[in-house]
C-alpha positions in Angstrom: -8.9 -8.6 5.1 -8.5 -10.6 1.9 -4.9 -11.6 2.7 -2.7 -13.3 2.6 -0.3 -11.0 4.5 2.6 -13.3 3.9 3.8 -13.4 0.3 5.1 -17.0 0.7 1.4 -18.1 0.7 0.9 -16.4 -2.7 4.1 -18.1 -4.1 2.9 -21.5 -2.8 -0.6 -21.0 -4.3 0.9 -20.0 -7.6 3.0 -23.2 -7.7 0.0 -25.3 -6.6 1.8 -26.3 -3.4 0.2 -26.8 0.0 0.9 -24.3 2.7 -0.2 -23.9 6.3 0.2 -20.1 6.0 -3.0 -18.0 5.9 -4.2 -18.0 2.3 -7.0 -15.5 2.7 -9.2 -15.4 -0.4 -6.7 -16.8 -2.9 -8.5 -18.7 -5.6 -11.9 -17.2 -5.0 -13.6 -15.2 -7.8 -13.0 -11.5 -7.5 -16.7 -10.6 -6.8 -16.7 -13.1 -3.9 -13.5 -11.5 -2.6 -15.1 -8.0 -2.8 -18.3 -9.1 -1.2 -16.7 -10.9 1.7 -14.3 -8.0 2.3 -17.1 -5.4 2.2 -19.2 -7.5 4.7 -16.3 -8.0 7.1 -14.9 -4.5 6.8 -18.3 -3.0 7.4 -18.7 -5.0 10.6 -15.3 -3.9 11.8 -16.0 -0.3 10.8 -19.2 -0.3 12.8 -17.3 -1.6 15.9 -14.6 1.0 15.4 -17.2 3.8 15.1 -18.4 3.0 18.6 -15.0 4.2 19.8 -14.6 7.0 17.3 -11.9 5.1 15.5 -10.9 5.4 11.8 -9.8 2.4 9.8 -7.5 2.5 6.8 -6.7 0.0 4.0 -3.3 -0.3 2.5 -3.5 -2.4 -0.7 -0.7 -4.9 -0.6 0.6 -5.8 -4.1 0.8 -9.5 -3.7 -2.8 -9.9 -2.5 -5.8 -10.6 -4.8 -7.3 -7.1 -4.3 -4.1 -5.2 -4.8 -5.3 -2.3 -6.9 -6.3 1.1 -5.7 -9.6 0.7 -7.6 -10.3 -2.5 -5.7 -9.9 -0.8 -2.4 -11.9 2.3 -3.4 -14.7 0.0 -4.5 -14.6 -1.8 -1.2 -14.7 1.5 0.7 -17.6 2.8 -1.4 -19.6 -0.4 -1.1 -19.1 -0.5 2.7 -21.0 2.8 2.9 -19.0 3.7 6.1 -17.4 7.1 6.7 -14.7 5.9 8.9 -12.6 4.0 6.3 -9.8 5.5 4.4 -6.9 4.5 2.1 -3.1 4.6 2.4 -1.1 5.2 -0.7 2.1 3.2 -0.6 4.3 4.0 -3.7 5.9 0.6 -3.7 2.7 -1.4 -3.4 1.0 0.8 -6.1 4.0 0.5 -8.4 4.3 -3.3 -8.1 0.5 -3.8 -8.4 0.5 -1.8 -11.7 -1.2 1.3 -10.5 0.2 4.6 -11.8 0.5 8.2 -10.5 -2.4 9.1 -12.8 -4.6 6.7 -10.8 -3.5 8.3 -7.6 -4.0 11.9 -8.9 -7.7 11.1 -9.6 -8.4 10.1 -6.0 -10.4 12.2 -3.6 -8.3 13.8 -0.9 -11.0 12.9 1.5 -10.4 9.2 0.9 -6.7 9.4 1.8 -5.4 8.8 5.3 -1.7 8.6 4.7 1.2 8.2 2.2 4.1 5.8 2.4 7.0 7.1 0.3 9.1 4.1 -0.7 11.3 3.0 -3.6 11.9 -0.2 -5.5 14.4 -2.2 -7.5 13.2 -2.9 -11.1 10.1 -5.1 -11.3 8.6 -6.4 -14.5 5.8 -8.7 -13.5 4.8 -11.7 -11.4 4.7 -11.9 -7.6 6.5 -9.0 -6.0 9.0 -10.3 -3.4 9.3 -7.4 -0.9 12.6 -8.6 0.7 14.4 -8.3 -2.7 12.6 -5.4 -4.3 12.5 -3.0 -1.3 16.1 -3.6 -0.3 17.1 -0.2 -1.6 17.7 3.3 -0.2 14.9 5.8 -0.8 15.7 7.9 -3.9 18.0 5.4 -5.5 15.5 3.0 -7.1 13.3 3.0 -10.1 10.2 4.7 -8.7 9.9 8.4 -9.7 9.3 9.7 -6.2 8.6 13.2 -7.4 6.0 12.1 -9.9 4.2 10.0 -7.3 4.4 12.8 -4.7 3.1 15.3 -7.2 0.2 12.9 -8.0 -0.8 12.7 -4.3 -0.4 16.5 -4.0 -2.7 16.9 -7.0 -5.5 15.5 -5.0 -5.2 18.3 -2.5 -4.1 15.9 0.2 -2.0 17.7 2.9 -1.8 15.4 5.9 0.5 12.6 7.1 3.5 11.4 5.0 5.9 8.7 6.0 8.9 6.8 4.5 9.1 3.1 4.5 12.6 1.7 4.1 13.5 -1.9 3.9 17.1 -1.2 3.0 19.4 -3.7 4.8 22.3 -1.2 4.2 20.4 1.6 5.9 19.4 -0.6 8.8 23.1 -1.1 9.6 24.1 2.5 9.4 23.8 5.4 11.8 20.1 5.9 12.4 20.4 9.6 13.1 22.2 10.2 9.8 19.8 8.1 7.9 16.8 9.9 9.6 18.3 13.2 8.7 18.7 12.2 5.0 15.2 10.8 4.8 13.8 14.0 6.4 15.8 16.0 3.8 14.4 14.0 0.9 10.8 14.0 2.2 10.9 17.7 2.9 12.1 18.3 -0.7 9.5 16.0 -2.2 6.5 17.2 -0.1 7.3 20.8 0.4 9.6 21.6 -2.5 
C-alpha cells in the first residue's frame, strides 16, 4: 500500500536518482504515509468485506512503513475487523524488529507466519536477492527463538517457509520439501 514493492526504487531514491519504478510514499512524512495507508486500506477492506474476504499486511523491510508497530497502528486505525498481519522472520529481522516485539502481538491479529532465514545484515537497504540466498536453518536468524516468540502469542494456525536459495531451487524439489517439512515440524511442533 505504501510501496515500493521493488527494492530498486528504494535504492534509487536513497541515491537521489530518478526511477520510473513505483515509488509509493517514499519521501513523504511518516504521518502522511500512515494516514494515506489507513484511508486506502479501509476502502479496500470495506470492499473485501462485501465478499467475506480477509486482507493481510506483510511488512516489507525496504518500505517506509516496515516495522510491525507501523502495521499494527495501520490496522488499529483502520477500525476494520478483516485485516490481519503476516509475520515474516526475514522482513522483521532486516527491519530491526525482534522476537520480543512479535511475542507481544495478539494472536488474533496474526494471519500467517513466513519462516525464513538470512545472511548477515548490519544496516542499510536490505537487498533480498543477496540476503535471502541461503538455505533455511543455515543463516543468522535464530529460527527457534522467532518461532517461540510467535507461539508465545498463542497463535496456532498457518505456517509457511519462504526460500530464496538459488542452490535449493536447483536441487531435487522433493528432497528439499522433505527437509523443509522436517525443520518446520521440529520448529513448530517440537
